[in-house]
KOLDO-357010 format. One record per residue (C-alpha): residue number from 1; x, y, z. Coordinates in steps of 0.5 Angstrom, whole numbers, plus 500, padded with zeros to 3 digits. Layout:
N
PT_seq_x_y_z
PT_NUM_X_Y_Z
...
This chain:
666
PT_seq_x_y_z
PT_1_437_741_351
PT_2_432_743_345
PT_3_437_740_340
PT_4_437_733_344
PT_5_429_733_345
PT_6_429_734_337
PT_7_433_729_336
PT_8_430_724_341
PT_9_423_726_338
PT_10_425_725_331
PT_11_428_718_333
PT_12_421_716_336
PT_13_417_718_330
PT_14_422_714_325
PT_15_421_708_329
PT_16_414_709_329
PT_17_414_709_322
PT_18_418_703_321
PT_19_414_699_326
PT_20_408_701_322
PT_21_411_699_316
PT_22_413_692_319
PT_23_406_692_321
PT_24_403_693_314
PT_25_408_688_311
PT_26_406_682_317
PT_27_398_684_316
PT_28_399_683_308
PT_29_403_677_308
PT_30_397_673_305
PT_31_395_679_300
PT_32_396_677_293
PT_33_401_681_289
PT_34_403_685_295
PT_35_410_687_295
PT_36_414_688_302
PT_37_415_695_304
PT_38_421_699_307
PT_39_422_706_310
PT_40_427_710_307
PT_41_431_714_313
PT_42_436_720_312
PT_43_439_724_317
PT_44_437_731_318
PT_45_442_737_316
PT_46_447_738_322
PT_47_447_745_326
PT_48_454_748_326
PT_49_457_749_333
PT_50_464_751_336
PT_51_465_744_336
PT_52_463_743_329
PT_53_457_740_326
PT_54_452_737_331
PT_55_446_732_328
PT_56_439_734_329
PT_57_436_727_328
PT_58_433_723_322
PT_59_427_724_317
PT_60_423_718_314
PT_61_424_721_307
PT_62_420_715_303
PT_63_416_708_304
PT_64_418_704_298
PT_65_416_697_296
PT_66_421_692_294
PT_67_419_691_287
PT_68_423_688_281
PT_69_420_689_274
PT_70_423_684_270
PT_71_421_678_275
PT_72_414_681_275
PT_73_414_681_268
PT_74_416_674_268
PT_75_410_672_272
PT_76_405_675_268
PT_77_408_672_262
PT_78_409_665_265
PT_79_401_666_268
PT_80_399_667_261
PT_81_402_661_258
PT_82_400_657_263
PT_83_393_659_263
PT_84_393_657_256
PT_85_396_651_256
PT_86_392_648_262
PT_87_385_651_258
PT_88_388_647_252
PT_89_389_641_256
PT_90_383_641_259
PT_91_379_640_252
PT_92_384_635_249
PT_93_383_631_255
PT_94_375_631_254
PT_95_376_630_246
PT_96_381_624_247
PT_97_377_620_252
PT_98_371_621_247
PT_99_374_619_241
PT_100_378_613_244
PT_101_373_610_249
PT_102_370_603_248
PT_103_363_606_249
PT_104_364_612_245
PT_105_369_611_240
PT_106_368_609_232
PT_107_373_603_232
PT_108_369_598_236
PT_109_363_600_232
PT_110_366_599_226
PT_111_369_592_228
PT_112_362_590_230
PT_113_359_593_223
PT_114_364_589_219
PT_115_363_583_224
PT_116_356_582_223
PT_117_357_583_215
PT_118_362_577_216
PT_119_356_573_219
PT_120_352_575_213
PT_121_357_573_208
PT_122_357_566_211
PT_123_350_565_210
PT_124_347_571_206
PT_125_340_568_205
PT_126_339_568_213
PT_127_334_573_215
PT_128_337_573_222
PT_129_344_575_220
PT_130_341_580_215
PT_131_338_583_221
PT_132_344_583_226
PT_133_347_587_220
PT_134_342_592_220
PT_135_342_593_228
PT_136_350_594_228
PT_137_349_599_222
PT_138_344_603_227
PT_139_349_602_232
PT_140_355_605_228
PT_141_350_611_226
PT_142_349_612_233
PT_143_356_613_235
PT_144_357_618_229
PT_145_351_622_232
PT_146_354_622_239
PT_147_361_624_237
PT_148_358_630_233
PT_149_353_631_239
PT_150_359_632_244
PT_151_364_636_239
PT_152_358_640_238
PT_153_357_641_245
PT_154_364_643_246
PT_155_363_648_241
PT_156_357_651_244
PT_157_361_651_251
PT_158_367_655_248
PT_159_362_660_245
PT_160_359_661_252
PT_161_366_661_256
PT_162_368_666_251
PT_163_363_670_253
PT_164_364_669_260
PT_165_372_670_259
PT_166_371_677_255
PT_167_366_680_261
PT_168_372_678_266
PT_169_377_681_261
PT_170_373_688_261
PT_171_372_688_268
PT_172_379_687_270
PT_173_381_692_264
PT_174_376_697_267
PT_175_380_696_274
PT_176_387_698_271
PT_177_384_704_267
PT_178_381_706_274
PT_179_388_705_278
PT_180_392_709_272
PT_181_388_715_274
PT_182_388_714_282
PT_183_396_713_281
PT_184_397_719_277
PT_185_393_723_282
PT_186_397_720_288
PT_187_403_721_285
PT_188_402_728_284
PT_189_402_729_292
PT_190_410_727_291
PT_191_410_720_293
PT_192_409_713_290
PT_193_402_710_292
PT_194_405_703_294
PT_195_399_699_295
PT_196_395_702_289
PT_197_401_700_285
PT_198_401_693_288
PT_199_394_692_287
PT_200_394_694_279
PT_201_400_689_278
PT_202_395_684_281
PT_203_390_686_277
PT_204_394_685_271
PT_205_397_678_273
PT_206_389_676_274
PT_207_388_679_267
PT_208_394_675_264
PT_209_390_668_266
PT_210_385_670_262
PT_211_388_673_256
PT_212_395_675_254
PT_213_397_682_254
PT_214_403_686_253
PT_215_405_692_258
PT_216_408_698_256
PT_217_409_704_261
PT_218_407_711_260
PT_219_409_717_263
PT_220_412_713_269
PT_221_406_712_273
PT_222_400_709_268
PT_223_401_703_264
PT_224_398_701_257
PT_225_395_694_255
PT_226_395_691_249
PT_227_392_685_246
PT_228_393_681_240
PT_229_398_684_235
PT_230_398_691_238
PT_231_391_692_239
PT_232_390_697_245
PT_233_386_694_251
PT_234_388_700_256
PT_235_391_707_254
PT_236_392_711_260
PT_237_385_712_264
PT_238_381_709_258
PT_239_379_702_257
PT_240_377_699_251
PT_241_372_692_251
PT_242_372_686_248
PT_243_365_683_246
PT_244_363_676_243
PT_245_359_676_236
PT_246_357_671_231
PT_247_362_670_226
PT_248_363_674_220
PT_249_366_668_216
PT_250_362_663_220
PT_251_356_665_223
PT_252_355_659_227
PT_253_362_660_231
PT_254_363_666_236
PT_255_368_671_235
PT_256_371_676_239
PT_257_371_683_237
PT_258_375_689_240
PT_259_371_695_241
PT_260_374_702_242
PT_261_371_709_241
PT_262_365_705_238
PT_263_369_702_233
PT_264_369_694_233
PT_265_375_690_230
PT_266_375_683_230
PT_267_381_680_233
PT_268_379_672_234
PT_269_385_670_230
PT_270_390_675_234
PT_271_389_673_241
PT_272_394_668_244
PT_273_395_667_252
PT_274_391_666_257
PT_275_384_661_258
PT_276_381_665_252
PT_277_388_664_247
PT_278_387_656_250
PT_279_380_655_248
PT_280_381_659_241
PT_281_387_655_239
PT_282_384_648_241
PT_283_378_650_237
PT_284_382_652_231
PT_285_387_647_231
PT_286_384_641_234
PT_287_376_641_234
PT_288_375_644_227
PT_289_379_638_224
PT_290_376_633_229
PT_291_369_635_227
PT_292_371_635_219
PT_293_375_628_220
PT_294_369_624_223
PT_295_364_627_218
PT_296_369_625_212
PT_297_369_618_215
PT_298_361_618_216
PT_299_360_621_209
PT_300_365_616_206
PT_301_362_610_210
PT_302_355_612_208
PT_303_357_613_201
PT_304_361_607_199
PT_305_356_602_203
PT_306_350_605_199
PT_307_354_605_193
PT_308_356_598_193
PT_309_349_595_196
PT_310_346_599_190
PT_311_351_594_185
PT_312_348_588_188
PT_313_341_584_188
PT_314_337_583_194
PT_315_333_577_196
PT_316_327_579_191
PT_317_332_580_185
PT_318_331_588_186
PT_319_337_593_186
PT_320_340_593_193
PT_321_337_599_197
PT_322_340_604_201
PT_323_343_602_208
PT_324_344_609_210
PT_325_341_616_209
PT_326_343_619_202
PT_327_350_623_203
PT_328_347_629_199
PT_329_340_629_202
PT_330_336_636_203
PT_331_338_637_210
PT_332_345_635_209
PT_333_346_640_203
PT_334_343_646_207
PT_335_348_645_213
PT_336_354_645_208
PT_337_354_653_206
PT_338_354_659_210
PT_339_353_666_207
PT_340_356_672_209
PT_341_351_677_212
PT_342_354_682_207
PT_343_352_678_201
PT_344_348_681_196
PT_345_343_676_199
PT_346_345_673_205
PT_347_339_668_205
PT_348_342_665_199
PT_349_346_658_200
PT_350_350_654_195
PT_351_348_647_194
PT_352_355_643_196
PT_353_354_636_193
PT_354_359_630_195
PT_355_361_627_188
PT_356_367_623_190
PT_357_368_621_198
PT_358_375_618_197
PT_359_377_625_195
PT_360_374_629_201
PT_361_379_633_205
PT_362_378_635_212
PT_363_379_643_210
PT_364_373_648_210
PT_365_373_652_204
PT_366_371_659_202
PT_367_368_661_195
PT_368_369_668_192
PT_369_364_670_187
PT_370_368_675_181
PT_371_361_675_178
PT_372_354_672_178
PT_373_357_666_174
PT_374_364_666_176
PT_375_367_664_182
PT_376_374_661_186
PT_377_374_656_191
PT_378_380_657_197
PT_379_382_651_201
PT_380_383_654_208
PT_381_388_649_211
PT_382_393_651_206
PT_383_390_657_202
PT_384_390_653_195
PT_385_385_657_190
PT_386_382_653_185
PT_387_378_657_179
PT_388_375_661_176
PT_389_370_656_175
PT_390_363_657_172
PT_391_357_656_177
PT_392_352_651_175
PT_393_345_655_176
PT_394_341_649_174
PT_395_339_646_181
PT_396_340_638_182
PT_397_336_634_186
PT_398_339_630_192
PT_399_341_623_189
PT_400_341_626_182
PT_401_346_627_176
PT_402_352_630_179
PT_403_355_637_177
PT_404_361_636_172
PT_405_366_641_176
PT_406_368_638_182
PT_407_374_640_187
PT_408_376_635_192
PT_409_371_631_192
PT_410_365_636_192
PT_411_361_641_187
PT_412_358_647_188
PT_413_351_649_185
PT_414_346_655_186
PT_415_339_652_188
PT_416_333_655_185
PT_417_331_662_187
PT_418_338_663_189
PT_419_342_669_187
PT_420_349_672_188
PT_421_353_678_185
PT_422_360_680_185
PT_423_364_680_191
PT_424_359_675_195
PT_425_363_670_199
PT_426_361_663_202
PT_427_364_659_207
PT_428_363_651_205
PT_429_364_646_210
PT_430_363_639_206
PT_431_364_635_212
PT_432_363_638_218
PT_433_356_636_220
PT_434_357_629_216
PT_435_357_625_222
PT_436_351_628_225
PT_437_347_627_219
PT_438_349_619_219
PT_439_342_615_219
PT_440_341_608_218
PT_441_334_608_214
PT_442_333_601_211
PT_443_328_597_215
PT_444_327_591_211
PT_445_333_586_211
PT_446_331_583_205
PT_447_333_589_201
PT_448_340_588_203
PT_449_344_587_196
PT_450_348_582_198
PT_451_348_578_191
PT_452_352_580_185
PT_453_347_582_179
PT_454_350_577_174
PT_455_353_570_174
PT_456_356_565_169
PT_457_356_558_167
PT_458_360_553_163
PT_459_357_549_158
PT_460_357_541_160
PT_461_359_540_152
PT_462_365_544_152
PT_463_371_540_150
PT_464_377_545_152
PT_465_380_546_159
PT_466_378_553_160
PT_467_375_556_166
PT_468_372_563_167
PT_469_371_567_174
PT_470_364_570_176
PT_471_363_576_172
PT_472_364_583_176
PT_473_360_589_175
PT_474_366_594_174
PT_475_361_600_173
PT_476_354_602_171
PT_477_348_606_174
PT_478_347_607_181
PT_479_344_604_183
PT_480_343_598_178
PT_481_336_597_174
PT_482_335_590_174
PT_483_329_591_169
PT_484_335_594_164
PT_485_340_588_165
PT_486_334_583_164
PT_487_334_586_157
PT_488_341_584_155
PT_489_342_578_159
PT_490_344_572_158
PT_491_350_574_154
PT_492_353_567_150
PT_493_360_567_149
PT_494_363_562_144
PT_495_370_561_142
PT_496_372_561_135
PT_497_379_557_135
PT_498_380_559_128
PT_499_380_567_129
PT_500_382_566_136
PT_501_377_570_139
PT_502_371_569_144
PT_503_365_572_140
PT_504_359_575_145
PT_505_352_575_143
PT_506_347_579_148
PT_507_340_578_148
PT_508_339_585_146
PT_509_342_592_147
PT_510_349_595_144
PT_511_355_591_146
PT_512_362_593_146
PT_513_366_589_144
PT_514_363_583_140
PT_515_369_579_140
PT_516_375_579_145
PT_517_382_576_143
PT_518_384_570_147
PT_519_391_567_149
PT_520_390_560_150
PT_521_393_557_156
PT_522_394_564_159
PT_523_390_568_164
PT_524_385_572_160
PT_525_381_579_162
PT_526_375_579_159
PT_527_371_586_159
PT_528_365_589_156
PT_529_360_594_156
PT_530_353_594_154
PT_531_348_599_155
PT_532_352_603_160
PT_533_354_597_164
PT_534_361_595_164
PT_535_363_587_167
PT_536_370_584_168
PT_537_372_577_169
PT_538_378_572_167
PT_539_379_566_163
PT_540_384_561_164
PT_541_386_554_161
PT_542_385_553_154
PT_543_378_553_150
PT_544_377_549_144
PT_545_373_551_138
PT_546_365_552_139
PT_547_366_552_147
PT_548_361_556_150
PT_549_360_560_156
PT_550_353_564_159
PT_551_353_570_163
PT_552_346_571_165
PT_553_342_575_170
PT_554_343_572_177
PT_555_337_569_181
PT_556_341_566_187
PT_557_338_567_194
PT_558_345_565_197
PT_559_350_569_192
PT_560_354_573_197
PT_561_359_576_192
PT_562_357_583_193
PT_563_357_582_200
PT_564_364_580_200
PT_565_366_586_196
PT_566_362_590_201
PT_567_366_587_206
PT_568_373_589_202
PT_569_371_596_204
PT_570_374_594_211
PT_571_381_594_209
PT_572_380_598_202
PT_573_383_605_201
PT_574_377_609_200
PT_575_379_616_204
PT_576_384_621_202
PT_577_385_619_195
PT_578_385_627_192
PT_579_391_628_188
PT_580_393_621_186
PT_581_395_619_193
PT_582_394_612_195
PT_583_389_613_201
PT_584_387_609_207
PT_585_382_605_210
PT_586_376_607_214
PT_587_380_604_220
PT_588_386_607_218
PT_589_383_614_217
PT_590_379_614_224
PT_591_386_611_227
PT_592_390_617_224
PT_593_385_622_228
PT_594_385_618_234
PT_595_393_618_234
PT_596_394_625_233
PT_597_389_627_238
PT_598_393_622_243
PT_599_399_625_241
PT_600_397_632_242
PT_601_394_630_249
PT_602_400_628_251
PT_603_404_634_249
PT_604_399_638_252
PT_605_400_634_259
PT_606_408_635_258
PT_607_407_643_256
PT_608_402_643_262
PT_609_407_640_267
PT_610_413_645_264
PT_611_409_651_264
PT_612_407_649_271
PT_613_414_648_273
PT_614_416_655_270
PT_615_411_659_273
PT_616_412_656_280
PT_617_420_658_279
PT_618_419_665_277
PT_619_413_666_282
PT_620_418_664_287
PT_621_424_668_284
PT_622_419_674_285
PT_623_417_672_292
PT_624_424_671_294
PT_625_425_679_293
PT_626_418_682_294
PT_627_414_677_298
PT_628_414_678_306
PT_629_418_674_310
PT_630_415_673_317
PT_631_422_671_320
PT_632_425_677_318
PT_633_419_682_320
PT_634_419_679_327
PT_635_426_681_327
PT_636_425_688_325
PT_637_419_688_330
PT_638_424_687_335
PT_639_429_692_332
PT_640_425_697_331
PT_641_422_696_338
PT_642_429_697_341
PT_643_430_703_337
PT_644_423_706_340
PT_645_425_705_347
PT_646_432_708_346
PT_647_429_714_343
PT_648_424_715_348
PT_649_431_714_353
PT_650_434_720_349
PT_651_428_724_351
PT_652_428_722_358
PT_653_435_724_359
PT_654_434_730_355
PT_655_428_731_360
PT_656_432_730_366
PT_657_438_734_364
PT_658_433_740_363
PT_659_430_739_370
PT_660_437_739_373
PT_661_438_746_369
PT_662_432_749_372
PT_663_433_746_379
PT_664_440_750_379
PT_665_437_756_377
PT_666_432_756_383
């Protein structure tokens, strides 16, 4: 009877354990990361009798979790990808709405600007029309300022979010290290701590939402976590930490460092996956280029408009004033270079002068000094290096003479009092802050230089059929100096039929050439240079001997020729002409940026949908194996309850037999 008691008691214990495991599964049906468990039974060693081996009941040898490492790894990887894509998409959606919105985009502002200019072209002497043009220039500058402000706000937000995310990463990494320690201690008792293993896996999954990690098992119990290209985040029970610091190459940007045993390593460019990876990818691949593209456009508009207005005359016969703030103003120069903290003099900045807006790129640059006077420039976008170049140590005033050595539309000089040494490095951002610095500075509409500086007329006494166009100022000082022009104007042109040339006689100055060959009956281009000013015009028809034409200083208030040249900037290719490329217009330049952002946004939406679907699928695959099924557990409850009742019945029978035996002895 003792064997029957033992068998029944072992069944009771086994059924109790199975009921407890089933209850644990049911109570954790909504616990994130929980893997259902099952009790593993085996028969006890049998006892030999005359009739053979008789069993002695059952034992619970283990409680195992239903777990698939491959499926768990898939969930972890898909989570990191999905979080990165969603973080990237969120930022892209905001940028896309800013750049393409009617209220915030640049395109409507440009259209209003040139529409107002066209109104002035039709009536250049009208002060209300000129005032409207000034108002629209203020509106255009305001749109650029707003976009700069919004993009800068995004940059600040990303820096703040990086700090928040790294704090969460550190907390979770510390938890993984503690779980490693606890699990190692628990395993030493001879069994797997299922709940601790599930909890650790869930922490790693949560960590994957923040940053991409590589999981490497260690000694069968602990796991090691690595980020980037193999930088250790967790090794055994020791956890490293992430910290956000000011960038070494760009102090205005936040960078991520991995701190291990007091040693810090920059890993910003190595991070991928998770929300942190998505934010960094957006900042590097999209935000920086958007800032530079909008800044380049603002610099080009301001530079080209100011330059063209400076070639004309205002209502008072003076050189046209600047509509926008000088693109090489002191405040803008101060923003275009950043010294590394390790430089010989970290307070020294370089002056970055914009010399040709049409050749500007959307890249940042790095300057490396090989000596106090020699340096090279690396374009970060494609790592193209220019140099060695000789540093101009003569400081140049804003708006003054430009340095001769120019790279991609800008040149570098050392300001007064600055010092550099071999090994010093600087980050150059020629266009990043251009849109924020754009400002309409003209106050009086009379100062708009809509009139051309010179005009031409034909003598009424001419006998030939020759006609001339109005002269165009091709090149000259910026801005022009009317007092100088009045020293050499008027210029008389007289045709010498015998020599077949047009002789030019200025009122003063040095003119080249003094005569121009004419082909009667054909279109002739007349071009001459005098005291630094180059003019061009055309002659058609057939002149006769003695026919004269006069080029004089323009005093017409209603002249709109320079305003027409200004309006041509709307469609003229004035951007992206570096390296001999054809270039593109203001509208096309901004349109290219909007189109690229829209394309990336659409791609981000597609990637988000795909990654969401993949994550859902792999999660379902994992749950189909490891998750709790309430129907199955309910069936197990009934089964193990019956098991318990049957085992109790075995004990009841054993007791009845024992009582019968005792009674027979009496």
